[in-house]
N, C-alpha and C positions, 0 to 999 in steps of 0.2 A: 845616540842613542834614540832619535826620532827615528832611527832605523829599527832599532828594538821595539818600539811602543809603539809604532804603526806592524811589527810582525804580532806584536801580544794580541791588539785590534783583530788586525785577520786570522788570529787561532780564536777569539774570543768569537768572531762574524760568524765563523764555519761552523761552531758549535751550536752557537743559537740555531741556525736555518737547521741542520740537522737532528737537534730539538725540538723546533721549528714545523717542523711539516710533520713528522705522527701526533702532535697532539692538535692542530688543526686539519689532521684527516679525521683522527679521532673525533672532535671535535661537529667537524661537519656529518660522520655517521649516527652520532649521536641525536641532531640534530633534522637530519633525515628520517631516522626510526621515530622520532617524536611526530613530524608534519605526518606520518603516512600510520600509527597505529598507536597517539593520544587519545584521547577521552574527546577531542575536537581536529581529529584529524581526518585523512583522506579515506578511510576504510568507513569511518562513521555517516561521513558527509557521505558517501554513496548509498547506503544504508536507509538513510533519514530522505534522500533523496528519492528512491524507491518505494519509500512509504507513501514520501509527500506524494506520487504520482496515485500510486492507486490507491487513496486519500482520494484525491481528485476526481479519481475514475466511481468511487462509489459517491460521492457527492453529486455528481453528475447523473448517475443514474436514479438516485431519491430526490431528487432534482425530478425529472422527467414523469416518477410514481407519483410523487406530489399532485405536480399539476395533472395528472388525469385521475386520481381522485379528486381534487376539485371540483373538475369540470363535471365528473361522474355525481357530486354531492349537487353544483349545479343543476345538473337536467332530475335529479330526485327532486328538488325541489319548486323547480316550474314543469316541466314536463310531464303532462298528463300520461302521455305513450310507454317513455321510462317508468314512472309510476308502477303502471299496468306491469308492465312489461318483471319487474322485479318481485311483484306482488304475486306475480303468476309464477313463477320459476324459484321463490323463494319459498313461498308460502302458501303453495299450492291453489293460491283462490281459481275461483270459476265464477263467469258471470251464468246468472237465470238459466239452466234449460244444456249447460254445455256440461258431457262429461267426460273426465279424461281416464283414460289411458296410462297407466302403468306397467313397464316389467320389468321385470324380477333381476336383480343385478348377477354378473355370473354362476352360473349353475356349481355346485360343490365337487366336488371330484369325486368319485363314484370309490368307498373306500376297497381297498384288496384285500382280496383273501390269502389265507398262510396255510400256507400246506401244512 
């Protein structure tokens, strides 16, 4: 009797292994798919990292622009030469007795005659 019980146990164990192997393989495949393609998977993670790097670059550029503008504002508040330069360039101010010559913009292309 012991041999028949042992043989039955071996048969059941064999069936368990035969059944468990594909089930485990399917579960691992599903887990792998989930890790790569889910809402928080590797694909989304890589995309978010690229976006983060792009935003970091934009922040750095904007900080540099902001710093330059702060320096320009500071100069416009306190430096008379900068104030005069801006007034001359932007508003066309002149000192008494100065004459300003302006050049025309690019000449218009002559109209072609139709034949």
